Backbone of each chain as ProteinMPNN parsed JSONL, in Angstrom:
{"seq_chain_A": "MRNLNWTAAEKKIAREAFDRAYAAESQAIRRELNSMLNQRRKTDAEVIWSMHEYLVERRREIDRKYDYRYSVLIMVFGQLCAQGWLDLDDLAGLDEDKLHGIRRILKA", "coords_chain_A": {"N_chain_A": [[0.823, -1.211, 0.0], [2.093, 1.133, 0.454], [3.563, 2.082, -1.652], [2.008, 3.004, -3.691], [1.058, 4.643, -6.685], [-0.15, 7.895, -7.097], [-2.324, 9.513, -9.146], [-2.75, 12.81, -10.591], [-5.467, 13.361, -10.714], [-6.468, 11.562, -8.845], [-5.229, 12.511, -6.557], [-6.56, 14.896, -6.228], [-9.179, 14.022, -5.699], [-8.648, 12.646, -3.338], [-7.717, 14.667, -1.636], [-9.967, 16.293, -1.43], [-11.797, 14.546, -0.242], [-10.542, 13.993, 2.17], [-10.475, 16.566, 3.333], [-13.208, 16.98, 3.524], [-14.007, 15.031, 5.356], [-12.627, 15.895, 7.602], [-13.818, 18.391, 8.014], [-16.411, 17.534, 8.581], [-16.032, 16.105, 10.92], [-15.06, 18.101, 12.582], [-17.309, 19.71, 12.722], [-19.027, 18.001, 14.108], [-17.734, 17.894, 16.546], [-17.961, 20.542, 17.356], [-20.729, 20.664, 17.704], [-21.028, 18.849, 19.814], [-19.643, 20.222, 21.794], [-21.335, 22.375, 22.095], [-23.543, 21.113, 23.167], [-22.447, 20.179, 25.573], [-21.867, 22.596, 26.79], [-24.331, 23.582, 27.373], [-25.403, 22.077, 29.383], [-27.496, 21.782, 32.108], [-27.475, 20.852, 34.694], [-25.012, 20.852, 35.797], [-22.224, 22.396, 37.497], [-20.617, 25.527, 36.638], [-17.854, 25.195, 36.718], [-17.583, 22.401, 36.498], [-18.614, 22.04, 33.932], [-16.855, 23.559, 32.245], [-14.367, 22.315, 32.67], [-14.839, 19.726, 31.906], [-15.231, 20.166, 29.22], [-12.698, 21.064, 28.539], [-11.178, 18.722, 28.977], [-12.37, 17.014, 27.11], [-11.711, 18.356, 24.701], [-8.93, 18.255, 24.725], [-8.517, 15.537, 24.432], [-9.754, 15.121, 21.901], [-8.126, 16.73, 20.295], [-5.691, 15.361, 20.403], [-6.431, 12.914, 19.269], [-7.279, 13.674, 16.719], [-5.061, 14.92, 15.617], [-3.446, 12.7, 15.362], [-4.928, 11.095, 13.66], [-5.586, 12.467, 11.216], [-3.613, 12.348, 8.885], [-1.983, 13.317, 6.21], [-0.164, 11.914, 4.456], [0.854, 10.327, 1.517], [1.795, 7.788, 1.789], [0.444, 6.664, 3.897], [-2.191, 7.036, 3.444], [-4.225, 5.334, 2.508], [-4.77, 3.746, 4.7], [-5.642, 5.754, 6.442], [-7.985, 6.622, 5.107], [-9.443, 4.266, 5.221], [-9.926, 4.068, 7.95], [-11.375, 6.455, 8.374], [-13.661, 5.931, 6.868], [-14.592, 3.699, 8.258], [-15.291, 4.868, 10.627], [-17.326, 6.442, 9.863], [-16.992, 9.008, 8.898], [-16.46, 9.361, 6.288], [-17.827, 8.189, 3.165], [-17.538, 5.334, 1.009], [-18.301, 6.187, -1.463], [-17.4, 8.811, -1.537], [-14.872, 8.468, -2.327], [-14.82, 7.588, -4.84], [-13.345, 7.074, -7.963], [-10.762, 6.763, -7.293], [-8.199, 4.35, -7.966], [-8.65, 0.772, -8.495], [-7.0, -0.829, -6.898], [-6.425, 0.833, -4.72], [-8.996, 1.307, -3.662], [-9.664, -1.27, -2.983], [-7.827, -1.752, -0.942], [-8.749, 0.083, 0.942], [-11.324, -0.874, 1.447], [-10.638, -3.286, 2.595], [-9.492, -2.555, 5.026], [-11.665, -1.346, 6.136], [-13.351, -3.51, 6.587], [-12.01, -4.854, 8.511]], "CA_chain_A": [[0.0, 0.0, 0.0], [2.908, 2.329, 0.669], [4.216, 2.556, -2.869], [1.035, 3.275, -4.737], [1.141, 5.927, -7.373], [-1.374, 8.693, -7.083], [-2.415, 10.446, -10.271], [-3.225, 14.147, -10.213], [-6.922, 13.288, -10.495], [-6.676, 10.87, -7.564], [-4.825, 13.41, -5.469], [-7.633, 15.874, -6.043], [-10.261, 13.306, -5.005], [-8.199, 12.327, -1.985], [-7.653, 15.892, -0.841], [-11.329, 16.745, -1.146], [-12.408, 13.618, 0.716], [-9.854, 14.226, 3.447], [-10.967, 17.839, 3.89], [-14.625, 16.832, 3.849], [-14.084, 14.266, 6.61], [-12.14, 16.779, 8.67], [-14.867, 19.393, 8.261], [-17.552, 16.859, 9.208], [-15.687, 15.766, 12.301], [-14.998, 19.38, 13.303], [-18.691, 20.129, 12.977], [-19.57, 17.137, 15.164], [-17.114, 18.319, 17.813], [-18.594, 21.815, 17.735], [-22.069, 20.341, 18.239], [-20.869, 18.223, 21.131], [-19.274, 21.302, 22.722], [-22.548, 23.143, 22.363], [-24.365, 20.319, 24.069], [-21.793, 20.184, 26.889], [-21.947, 23.951, 27.346], [-25.697, 23.88, 27.788], [-25.864, 21.195, 30.441], [-28.061, 22.628, 33.167], [-27.354, 20.288, 36.046], [-23.632, 20.873, 36.258], [-21.682, 23.716, 37.815], [-19.788, 26.107, 35.577], [-16.521, 24.572, 36.756], [-17.693, 21.053, 35.926], [-18.821, 22.15, 32.484], [-15.679, 24.029, 31.493], [-13.244, 21.372, 32.722], [-15.169, 18.56, 31.072], [-14.958, 20.596, 27.839], [-11.239, 21.052, 28.406], [-10.725, 17.335, 28.859], [-12.872, 16.523, 25.831], [-10.952, 18.955, 23.602], [-7.551, 17.742, 24.75], [-8.587, 14.195, 23.831], [-10.042, 15.24, 20.467], [-6.936, 17.277, 19.629], [-4.711, 14.279, 20.307], [-6.951, 11.914, 18.335], [-7.364, 14.242, 15.368], [-3.683, 15.085, 15.128], [-2.926, 11.38, 15.003], [-5.726, 10.462, 12.612], [-5.592, 13.185, 9.936], [-2.231, 12.334, 8.411], [-2.124, 13.308, 4.749], [0.975, 11.423, 3.678], [0.342, 9.306, 0.588], [2.222, 6.46, 2.254], [-0.488, 6.134, 4.911], [-3.518, 7.58, 3.169], [-5.213, 4.251, 2.386], [-5.115, 3.43, 6.086], [-6.429, 6.883, 6.966], [-9.323, 6.587, 4.511], [-10.135, 3.097, 5.773], [-10.389, 4.422, 9.303], [-12.417, 7.489, 8.281], [-14.884, 5.246, 6.42], [-15.059, 2.836, 9.349], [-15.882, 5.719, 11.673], [-18.492, 7.145, 9.323], [-16.708, 10.385, 8.456], [-16.457, 9.298, 4.827], [-18.386, 7.017, 2.491], [-16.734, 4.888, -0.138], [-18.686, 7.046, -2.593], [-16.556, 10.015, -1.545], [-13.554, 8.095, -2.841], [-14.992, 7.086, -6.207], [-12.367, 7.688, -8.859], [-9.464, 6.151, -6.964], [-8.114, 3.102, -8.734], [-9.209, -0.392, -7.807], [-6.057, -1.238, -5.854], [-6.606, 1.686, -3.534], [-10.323, 1.049, -3.088], [-9.589, -2.595, -2.372], [-7.12, -1.568, 0.328], [-9.636, 0.803, 1.868], [-12.392, -1.796, 1.862], [-10.061, -4.321, 3.458], [-9.366, -1.961, 6.361], [-13.03, -1.088, 6.59], [-13.953, -4.755, 7.054], [-11.15, -5.506, 9.509]], "C_chain_A": [[0.863, 1.269, 0.0], [3.467, 2.915, -0.615], [3.25, 2.76, -4.025], [1.334, 4.613, -5.407], [-0.207, 6.632, -7.32], [-1.343, 9.628, -8.285], [-2.908, 11.802, -9.76], [-4.723, 14.113, -9.905], [-7.221, 12.605, -9.153], [-6.29, 11.756, -6.374], [-5.909, 14.441, -5.172], [-8.809, 15.239, -5.284], [-9.891, 13.054, -3.544], [-8.227, 13.565, -1.094], [-9.055, 16.377, -0.464], [-12.014, 15.846, -0.115], [-11.845, 13.837, 2.118], [-10.403, 15.494, 4.121], [-12.439, 17.746, 4.303], [-14.797, 16.085, 5.177], [-13.682, 15.143, 7.795], [-13.192, 17.836, 9.034], [-16.056, 18.759, 8.985], [-17.252, 16.548, 10.675], [-15.571, 17.044, 13.147], [-16.398, 19.873, 13.662], [-19.311, 19.302, 14.109], [-18.999, 17.528, 16.527], [-17.744, 19.633, 18.283], [-19.985, 21.566, 18.318], [-21.991, 19.725, 19.63], [-20.499, 19.28, 22.181], [-20.498, 22.132, 23.089], [-23.444, 22.404, 23.354], [-23.769, 20.292, 25.489], [-21.982, 21.536, 27.581], [-23.327, 24.243, 27.908], [-26.266, 22.901, 28.816], [-26.288, 22.015, 31.649], [-27.761, 22.115, 34.577], [-25.936, 20.312, 36.588], [-23.21, 22.29, 36.617], [-20.865, 24.226, 36.629], [-18.419, 25.429, 35.538], [-16.567, 23.166, 36.163], [-17.814, 21.103, 34.406], [-17.524, 22.52, 31.766], [-14.545, 23.009, 31.542], [-13.57, 20.066, 32.003], [-14.962, 18.913, 29.591], [-13.455, 20.616, 27.567], [-10.733, 19.633, 28.158], [-11.129, 16.747, 27.496], [-12.024, 17.059, 24.677], [-9.501, 18.478, 23.561], [-7.514, 16.344, 24.12], [-8.824, 14.27, 22.325], [-8.81, 15.748, 19.713], [-5.917, 16.159, 19.389], [-5.144, 13.275, 19.235], [-6.904, 12.432, 16.893], [-5.972, 14.476, 14.788], [-3.107, 13.759, 14.659], [-3.626, 10.865, 13.739], [-5.588, 11.137, 11.251], [-4.169, 13.395, 9.436], [-2.274, 12.215, 6.889], [-0.813, 12.96, 4.04], [0.448, 10.303, 2.783], [0.706, 7.901, 1.056], [1.255, 5.846, 3.27], [-1.952, 6.429, 4.583], [-4.6, 6.501, 3.025], [-5.712, 3.846, 3.78], [-6.01, 4.519, 6.698], [-7.859, 6.839, 6.417], [-10.117, 5.39, 5.026], [-10.724, 3.411, 7.141], [-11.525, 5.456, 9.25], [-13.737, 6.898, 7.782], [-15.459, 4.399, 7.555], [-15.776, 3.66, 10.419], [-17.051, 6.553, 11.157], [-18.24, 8.578, 8.897], [-16.631, 10.487, 6.938], [-17.276, 8.093, 4.391], [-17.423, 6.576, 1.397], [-17.06, 5.724, -1.378], [-17.823, 8.313, -2.69], [-15.219, 9.749, -2.22], [-13.632, 7.528, -4.252], [-14.042, 7.827, -7.136], [-10.948, 7.269, -8.508], [-9.392, 4.806, -7.69], [-8.472, 1.897, -7.85], [-8.299, -0.906, -6.69], [-6.283, -0.461, -4.562], [-7.954, 1.408, -2.86], [-10.356, -0.309, -2.395], [-8.919, -2.502, -0.992], [-8.012, -0.911, 1.38], [-10.746, -0.117, 2.369], [-11.865, -2.862, 2.822], [-9.929, -3.795, 4.9], [-10.748, -1.768, 6.982], [-13.681, -2.349, 7.161], [-13.194, -5.38, 8.216], [-11.757, -5.38, 10.911]], "O_chain_A": [[0.41, 2.339, -0.406], [3.806, 4.097, -0.67], [3.635, 2.694, -5.192], [1.794, 5.566, -4.778], [-1.259, 6.015, -7.483], [-0.431, 10.444, -8.418], [-3.415, 11.916, -8.644], [-5.188, 14.751, -8.96], [-8.119, 13.023, -8.421], [-6.943, 11.744, -5.331], [-6.143, 14.806, -4.02], [-9.36, 15.834, -4.358], [-10.708, 13.226, -2.639], [-8.693, 13.521, 0.045], [-9.298, 16.811, 0.662], [-12.721, 16.326, 0.771], [-12.576, 13.861, 3.108], [-10.745, 15.494, 5.304], [-12.861, 18.346, 5.292], [-15.623, 16.458, 6.01], [-14.322, 15.126, 8.847], [-13.417, 18.129, 10.208], [-16.637, 19.362, 9.887], [-18.105, 16.708, 11.547], [-15.955, 17.043, 14.317], [-16.634, 20.381, 14.758], [-20.027, 19.833, 14.958], [-19.703, 17.495, 17.536], [-18.023, 19.806, 19.47], [-20.369, 22.187, 19.309], [-22.791, 20.043, 20.509], [-20.982, 19.237, 23.312], [-20.673, 22.536, 24.238], [-24.023, 23.005, 24.259], [-24.498, 20.373, 26.477], [-22.222, 21.61, 28.786], [-23.473, 25.06, 28.818], [-27.467, 22.902, 29.085], [-25.526, 22.843, 32.148], [-27.795, 22.881, 35.54], [-25.68, 19.851, 37.7], [-23.766, 23.263, 36.107], [-20.477, 23.464, 35.744], [-17.894, 25.127, 34.467], [-15.676, 22.787, 35.403], [-17.198, 20.312, 33.692], [-17.14, 21.87, 30.794], [-13.826, 22.848, 30.555], [-12.663, 19.374, 31.539], [-14.563, 18.058, 28.801], [-13.005, 20.227, 26.489], [-9.955, 19.39, 27.236], [-10.34, 16.078, 26.83], [-11.658, 16.305, 23.775], [-8.921, 18.319, 22.487], [-6.594, 16.015, 23.371], [-8.17, 13.565, 21.558], [-8.49, 15.259, 18.63], [-5.357, 16.039, 18.299], [-4.342, 12.844, 18.407], [-6.532, 11.705, 15.972], [-5.743, 14.252, 13.599], [-2.368, 13.705, 13.675], [-2.992, 10.275, 12.863], [-5.483, 10.452, 10.233], [-3.604, 14.482, 9.553], [-2.565, 11.148, 6.348], [-0.41, 13.66, 3.112], [-0.307, 9.441, 3.232], [0.002, 6.939, 0.75], [1.258, 4.632, 3.472], [-2.845, 6.104, 5.366], [-5.756, 6.73, 3.38], [-6.905, 3.636, 3.999], [-6.996, 4.23, 7.376], [-8.823, 6.998, 7.165], [-11.325, 5.489, 5.244], [-11.866, 3.064, 7.441], [-12.507, 5.348, 9.984], [-14.81, 7.313, 8.222], [-16.67, 4.389, 7.78], [-16.74, 3.204, 11.032], [-17.689, 7.28, 11.919], [-19.183, 9.296, 8.567], [-16.725, 11.579, 6.376], [-17.411, 7.113, 5.124], [-16.599, 7.358, 0.925], [-16.202, 5.941, -2.234], [-17.554, 8.814, -3.782], [-14.52, 10.675, -2.632], [-12.637, 7.048, -4.795], [-13.948, 9.054, -7.098], [-10.036, 7.403, -9.324], [-10.423, 4.202, -7.989], [-8.577, 2.007, -6.628], [-8.781, -1.366, -5.654], [-6.325, -1.026, -3.469], [-8.034, 1.291, -1.637], [-10.994, -0.474, -1.355], [-9.383, -3.091, -0.016], [-8.021, -1.303, 2.547], [-11.066, -0.137, 3.557], [-12.563, -3.281, 3.745], [-10.22, -4.507, 5.861], [-10.962, -1.994, 8.173], [-14.469, -2.271, 8.104], [-13.676, -6.327, 8.837], [-11.176, -5.867, 11.881]]}, "seq_chain_B": "MRNLNWTAAEKKIAREAFDRAYAAESQAIRRELNSMLNQRRKTDAEVIWSMHEYLVERRREIDRKYDYRYSVLIMVFGQLCAQGWLDLDDLAGLDEDKLHGIRRILKA", "coords_chain_B": {"N_chain_B": [[4.212, 37.068, 56.262], [3.796, 34.428, 55.931], [3.561, 33.032, 58.26], [1.205, 33.509, 59.553], [-1.457, 33.156, 61.855], [-4.48, 31.443, 61.457], [-7.711, 31.794, 62.472], [-10.54, 29.689, 63.305], [-12.866, 30.986, 62.467], [-11.844, 32.783, 60.608], [-10.812, 31.03, 58.735], [-13.126, 29.989, 57.709], [-14.279, 32.245, 56.472], [-12.275, 32.719, 54.598], [-12.311, 30.4, 53.039], [-14.867, 30.521, 51.929], [-14.68, 32.877, 50.439], [-12.666, 32.25, 48.654], [-13.844, 30.108, 47.258], [-15.977, 31.478, 46.128], [-14.727, 33.278, 44.4], [-13.563, 31.473, 42.627], [-15.833, 30.262, 41.544], [-16.95, 32.488, 40.279], [-15.043, 33.083, 38.387], [-15.052, 30.741, 36.899], [-17.602, 30.899, 35.841], [-17.317, 33.128, 34.194], [-15.526, 32.122, 32.332], [-17.085, 30.12, 31.192], [-19.011, 31.729, 29.933], [-17.405, 33.049, 28.079], [-16.639, 30.891, 26.502], [-19.084, 30.249, 25.415], [-19.529, 32.476, 23.85], [-17.389, 32.234, 22.063], [-18.084, 29.856, 20.819], [-20.265, 30.562, 19.354], [-19.434, 32.147, 17.303], [-19.873, 33.344, 14.094], [-18.429, 33.768, 11.786], [-16.317, 32.095, 11.539], [-14.737, 28.97, 10.677], [-15.842, 25.641, 11.624], [-13.63, 24.153, 12.485], [-11.761, 26.181, 13.102], [-13.098, 27.409, 15.217], [-13.352, 25.344, 17.187], [-10.68, 24.691, 17.745], [-9.658, 27.073, 18.616], [-11.072, 27.296, 20.954], [-10.038, 25.117, 22.313], [-7.357, 25.93, 22.676], [-7.742, 28.2, 24.234], [-8.892, 27.036, 26.557], [-6.846, 25.366, 27.457], [-4.953, 27.25, 28.188], [-6.399, 28.641, 30.192], [-6.758, 26.581, 32.062], [-4.138, 26.106, 32.886], [-3.511, 28.575, 34.024], [-5.419, 28.808, 36.048], [-4.958, 26.585, 37.652], [-2.524, 27.323, 38.684], [-3.111, 29.672, 40.016], [-5.226, 29.304, 41.922], [-4.52, 28.448, 44.766], [-4.847, 26.962, 47.678], [-3.233, 27.092, 50.079], [-2.477, 28.023, 53.366], [-0.129, 29.365, 53.716], [0.3, 30.832, 51.437], [-1.964, 32.243, 50.987], [-2.655, 34.937, 51.416], [-1.333, 36.276, 49.389], [-2.639, 35.068, 47.224], [-5.289, 36.0, 47.61], [-4.831, 38.737, 47.349], [-4.157, 38.87, 44.656], [-6.531, 37.9, 43.494], [-8.313, 39.9, 44.243], [-7.133, 42.049, 42.911], [-7.587, 41.321, 40.301], [-10.267, 41.473, 40.173], [-11.945, 39.39, 40.878], [-12.622, 39.073, 43.458], [-13.88, 41.174, 46.098], [-12.606, 43.432, 48.578], [-14.481, 43.527, 50.551], [-15.502, 40.952, 50.582], [-13.753, 39.717, 52.162], [-13.993, 40.649, 54.662], [-13.642, 40.442, 58.146], [-11.392, 39.003, 58.361], [-8.281, 39.345, 60.143], [-6.529, 42.452, 60.926], [-3.847, 42.461, 60.146], [-3.772, 40.589, 58.077], [-5.554, 41.707, 56.211], [-4.195, 44.029, 55.676], [-1.926, 43.035, 54.415], [-3.108, 41.982, 52.116], [-4.172, 44.302, 50.921], [-1.812, 45.598, 50.377], [-0.668, 44.041, 48.369], [-2.597, 44.346, 46.467], [-2.295, 47.0, 45.793], [0.114, 47.02, 44.61]], "CA_chain_B": [[2.877, 36.653, 55.827], [3.707, 32.973, 55.842], [3.327, 32.385, 59.54], [0.0, 34.031, 60.184], [-2.422, 32.177, 62.363], [-5.84, 31.592, 60.936], [-8.719, 31.27, 63.394], [-11.585, 28.914, 62.616], [-13.776, 31.925, 61.795], [-11.144, 33.312, 59.425], [-10.73, 29.958, 57.734], [-14.438, 29.889, 57.063], [-14.379, 33.399, 55.562], [-11.308, 32.538, 53.509], [-12.771, 29.329, 52.146], [-16.024, 30.998, 51.158], [-14.235, 33.88, 49.459], [-11.902, 31.503, 47.644], [-14.802, 29.371, 46.418], [-16.781, 32.447, 45.382], [-13.9, 33.77, 43.291], [-13.413, 30.373, 41.673], [-17.117, 30.114, 40.846], [-17.135, 33.651, 39.405], [-14.12, 32.966, 37.255], [-15.566, 29.633, 36.078], [-18.755, 31.409, 35.099], [-16.814, 34.011, 33.136], [-14.942, 31.255, 31.297], [-18.202, 29.496, 30.473], [-19.59, 32.746, 29.043], [-16.481, 33.283, 26.973], [-16.747, 29.716, 25.623], [-20.342, 30.388, 24.683], [-19.318, 33.502, 22.832], [-16.501, 31.663, 21.034], [-18.803, 28.792, 20.107], [-21.295, 31.134, 18.49], [-18.869, 32.996, 16.248], [-20.454, 32.919, 12.816], [-17.558, 33.969, 10.622], [-15.192, 31.157, 11.558], [-15.075, 27.577, 10.388], [-15.952, 24.796, 12.818], [-12.281, 23.8, 12.941], [-11.184, 27.36, 13.758], [-13.787, 27.623, 16.495], [-13.058, 24.336, 18.22], [-9.273, 24.719, 18.185], [-9.435, 28.273, 19.426], [-11.59, 26.97, 22.292], [-9.048, 24.216, 22.919], [-6.204, 26.725, 23.097], [-8.212, 29.042, 25.341], [-9.089, 26.229, 27.764], [-5.535, 24.904, 27.937], [-4.364, 28.406, 28.889], [-7.145, 28.891, 31.431], [-6.471, 25.481, 33.004], [-2.796, 26.332, 33.432], [-3.559, 29.775, 34.855], [-6.262, 28.576, 37.228], [-4.241, 25.648, 38.532], [-1.443, 28.052, 39.351], [-3.63, 30.779, 40.829], [-6.097, 28.904, 43.039], [-3.69, 27.623, 45.65], [-5.414, 27.218, 49.012], [-2.381, 26.856, 51.234], [-2.508, 29.229, 54.198], [1.155, 30.064, 53.582], [0.3, 31.718, 50.253], [-3.337, 32.689, 50.749], [-2.715, 36.402, 51.35], [-0.922, 36.573, 48.012], [-3.729, 34.627, 46.347], [-6.417, 36.94, 47.751], [-4.403, 40.006, 46.75], [-4.259, 38.737, 43.203], [-7.948, 37.765, 43.114], [-8.906, 41.242, 44.357], [-6.574, 42.891, 41.848], [-8.195, 40.919, 39.027], [-11.7, 41.73, 40.222], [-12.745, 38.195, 41.21], [-13.06, 39.276, 44.849], [-13.773, 42.503, 46.698], [-12.13, 43.397, 49.965], [-15.664, 43.241, 51.381], [-15.656, 39.497, 50.703], [-12.753, 39.232, 53.115], [-14.243, 41.29, 55.952], [-13.62, 39.451, 59.219], [-9.98, 38.631, 58.544], [-7.674, 40.343, 61.033], [-5.967, 43.619, 60.236], [-2.575, 42.073, 59.51], [-4.044, 39.906, 56.803], [-6.145, 42.676, 55.272], [-3.115, 44.941, 55.295], [-1.121, 42.31, 53.426], [-3.886, 41.883, 50.86], [-4.218, 45.637, 50.309], [-0.476, 45.941, 49.881], [-0.51, 43.358, 47.074], [-3.579, 44.962, 45.577], [-1.793, 48.3, 45.322], [1.463, 46.866, 44.026]], "C_chain_B": [[2.682, 35.135, 55.936], [3.321, 32.315, 57.155], [2.133, 32.959, 60.288], [-0.831, 32.88, 60.734], [-3.802, 32.47, 61.805], [-6.808, 30.976, 61.949], [-9.749, 30.461, 62.583], [-12.534, 29.842, 61.852], [-13.13, 32.483, 60.527], [-11.038, 32.256, 58.327], [-12.041, 29.812, 56.977], [-14.629, 31.029, 56.052], [-13.482, 33.199, 54.334], [-11.81, 31.495, 52.509], [-13.939, 29.797, 51.277], [-15.616, 32.001, 50.084], [-13.501, 33.194, 48.304], [-12.867, 30.795, 46.679], [-15.65, 30.322, 45.572], [-16.001, 32.974, 44.176], [-13.783, 32.7, 42.207], [-14.699, 30.179, 40.861], [-17.329, 31.271, 39.874], [-16.248, 33.532, 38.168], [-14.564, 31.82, 36.33], [-16.75, 30.091, 35.231], [-18.322, 32.304, 33.936], [-16.207, 33.188, 31.992], [-16.055, 30.587, 30.492], [-18.853, 30.482, 29.498], [-18.707, 33.0, 27.836], [-16.546, 32.109, 25.98], [-18.018, 29.795, 24.788], [-20.201, 31.397, 23.547], [-18.422, 32.969, 21.705], [-17.257, 30.659, 20.167], [-19.785, 29.363, 19.095], [-20.753, 32.125, 17.463], [-19.295, 32.474, 14.881], [-19.455, 32.954, 11.665], [-16.385, 33.004, 10.582], [-15.653, 29.76, 11.187], [-15.193, 26.815, 11.706], [-14.562, 24.475, 13.376], [-11.631, 24.986, 13.66], [-11.804, 27.575, 15.14], [-13.335, 26.609, 17.543], [-11.606, 24.402, 18.671], [-8.938, 26.012, 18.904], [-9.978, 28.051, 20.843], [-10.615, 26.054, 23.032], [-7.875, 25.026, 23.486], [-6.569, 27.591, 24.308], [-8.321, 28.234, 26.644], [-7.768, 25.696, 28.321], [-4.845, 26.034, 28.711], [-5.066, 28.674, 30.222], [-6.843, 27.827, 32.482], [-5.132, 25.728, 33.696], [-2.833, 27.502, 34.417], [-4.311, 29.52, 36.161], [-5.602, 27.594, 38.191], [-3.16, 26.364, 39.329], [-2.019, 29.028, 40.376], [-4.398, 30.32, 42.067], [-5.385, 27.899, 43.94], [-4.137, 27.915, 47.084], [-4.502, 26.755, 50.146], [-2.329, 28.151, 52.037], [-1.223, 30.032, 54.053], [1.182, 31.025, 52.391], [-1.026, 32.452, 50.059], [-3.478, 34.209, 50.671], [-2.361, 36.872, 49.936], [-2.043, 36.227, 47.021], [-4.896, 35.611, 46.41], [-6.062, 38.303, 47.163], [-4.569, 39.976, 45.24], [-5.721, 38.657, 42.744], [-8.674, 39.107, 43.231], [-8.417, 42.125, 43.212], [-7.245, 42.584, 40.512], [-9.711, 41.062, 39.028], [-12.563, 40.506, 40.53], [-13.231, 38.226, 42.643], [-13.038, 40.761, 45.149], [-13.173, 42.349, 48.087], [-13.29, 43.095, 50.907], [-15.87, 41.737, 51.577], [-14.756, 38.932, 51.796], [-12.909, 39.878, 54.485], [-14.332, 40.212, 57.034], [-12.23, 38.844, 59.384], [-9.321, 39.704, 59.413], [-6.891, 41.395, 60.244], [-4.637, 43.312, 59.55], [-2.81, 41.471, 58.119], [-4.596, 40.899, 55.771], [-5.091, 43.669, 54.784], [-2.243, 44.302, 54.204], [-1.822, 42.244, 52.072], [-3.935, 43.237, 50.155], [-2.873, 46.019, 49.709], [-0.244, 45.307, 48.503], [-1.409, 44.003, 46.024], [-3.058, 46.27, 44.991], [-0.479, 48.183, 44.556], [1.413, 46.977, 42.498]], "O_chain_B": [[1.559, 34.637, 56.02], [2.821, 31.191, 57.177], [2.07, 32.896, 61.516], [-0.894, 31.794, 60.16], [-4.217, 33.625, 61.703], [-6.732, 29.784, 62.246], [-9.81, 30.545, 61.356], [-12.953, 29.532, 60.737], [-13.791, 32.635, 59.5], [-11.161, 32.562, 57.141], [-12.062, 29.548, 55.775], [-15.081, 30.808, 54.929], [-13.877, 33.47, 53.2], [-11.738, 31.69, 51.296], [-14.003, 29.52, 50.079], [-16.133, 31.98, 48.968], [-13.7, 33.526, 47.135], [-12.721, 30.874, 45.459], [-15.998, 30.006, 44.434], [-16.542, 33.101, 43.077], [-13.894, 32.994, 41.017], [-14.655, 29.961, 39.65], [-17.831, 31.068, 38.768], [-16.665, 33.844, 37.052], [-14.457, 31.934, 35.109], [-16.88, 29.72, 34.065], [-18.886, 32.244, 32.844], [-16.367, 33.533, 30.821], [-15.979, 30.499, 29.266], [-19.202, 30.115, 28.376], [-19.192, 33.147, 26.714], [-16.512, 32.315, 24.767], [-18.024, 29.452, 23.606], [-20.693, 31.187, 22.438], [-18.678, 33.231, 20.53], [-17.093, 30.619, 18.948], [-20.099, 28.718, 18.095], [-21.517, 32.854, 16.831], [-19.097, 31.302, 14.562], [-19.623, 32.242, 10.676], [-15.546, 33.085, 9.685], [-16.82, 29.412, 11.364], [-14.721, 27.263, 12.751], [-14.346, 24.518, 14.587], [-11.016, 24.81, 14.712], [-11.106, 27.885, 16.105], [-12.977, 26.984, 18.66], [-11.317, 24.193, 19.849], [-8.02, 26.041, 19.724], [-9.415, 28.556, 21.814], [-10.4, 26.205, 24.234], [-7.462, 24.826, 24.629], [-5.807, 27.697, 25.269], [-7.893, 28.695, 27.702], [-7.606, 25.592, 29.537], [-4.234, 25.802, 29.755], [-4.419, 28.903, 31.244], [-6.69, 28.143, 33.662], [-5.004, 25.582, 34.911], [-2.261, 27.429, 35.505], [-3.894, 29.959, 37.232], [-5.683, 27.762, 39.407], [-2.916, 26.052, 40.494], [-1.475, 29.186, 41.468], [-4.234, 30.892, 43.144], [-5.616, 26.692, 43.88], [-3.844, 28.977, 47.633], [-4.962, 26.092, 51.076], [-2.16, 29.235, 51.478], [-1.226, 31.248, 54.246], [2.009, 31.937, 52.352], [-1.197, 33.191, 49.09], [-4.329, 34.713, 49.939], [-3.013, 37.752, 49.374], [-2.347, 36.995, 46.109], [-5.431, 36.009, 45.375], [-6.908, 38.952, 46.547], [-5.054, 40.929, 44.63], [-6.101, 39.263, 41.743], [-9.546, 39.418, 42.419], [-9.2, 42.863, 42.615], [-7.446, 43.478, 39.691], [-10.367, 40.807, 38.017], [-13.789, 40.582, 40.449], [-14.148, 37.49, 43.009], [-12.281, 41.518, 44.541], [-13.226, 41.277, 48.69], [-13.094, 42.473, 51.951], [-16.358, 41.304, 52.622], [-14.967, 37.824, 52.287], [-12.071, 39.689, 55.367], [-15.01, 39.199, 56.861], [-11.925, 38.245, 60.414], [-9.763, 40.852, 59.414], [-6.632, 41.235, 59.052], [-4.347, 43.856, 58.485], [-2.138, 41.806, 57.144], [-4.162, 40.926, 54.619], [-5.101, 44.09, 53.627], [-1.878, 44.942, 53.217], [-1.202, 42.427, 51.024], [-3.76, 43.315, 48.939], [-2.804, 46.677, 48.67], [0.298, 45.939, 47.597], [-1.03, 44.177, 44.866], [-3.343, 46.605, 43.841], [-0.025, 49.142, 43.933], [2.446, 46.874, 41.837]]}, "name": "protein", "num_of_chains": 2, "seq": "MRNLNWTAAEKKIAREAFDRAYAAESQAIRRELNSMLNQRRKTDAEVIWSMHEYLVERRREIDRKYDYRYSVLIMVFGQLCAQGWLDLDDLAGLDEDKLHGIRRILKAMRNLNWTAAEKKIAREAFDRAYAAESQAIRRELNSMLNQRRKTDAEVIWSMHEYLVERRREIDRKYDYRYSVLIMVFGQLCAQGWLDLDDLAGLDEDKLHGIRRILKA"}
């Protein structure tokens, strides 16, 4: 998987899919923050420090997950599909080798 | 300042003032988070990571500032008054030595 060639057209598809997943996950985090912020039964201190903890975890996870090196991108897309941030349809146009690799990770 | 004696009555006043300042500051942070979360001109990613950065800074600052050891409490109260999280009125009932120490820091 590491030595696949990416055509210009595939790179464009990959970049758009990657950015779309990142935007979708960012939006989900913003919604979760909104929900945490509006919890009525917690003190202000409980709310803000639970948001702090949540964001520190998300930052760590997202920094690790969104790695746009072509050498790892099949793995990244497999994980993003498995987690629901992307559909295989978002990746239509990649060659069969790459899609096969992504599906294999998705089923693992 | 480090070897002041704290009577039971003073400890009660100190604890209540300390907790009040902490609650006020937590509330202000929650309001700021609400304002950040509702910024319309930023992307979701910009909003959530600016909140992350803000909370990491606040956590560091608050952990350092809210130190309830009697050996440093005069300094802590001086700082909380200087920053507007407490009034000297909140500390009424502490003896004159302590109030003098707090006012001295407040004016520094």
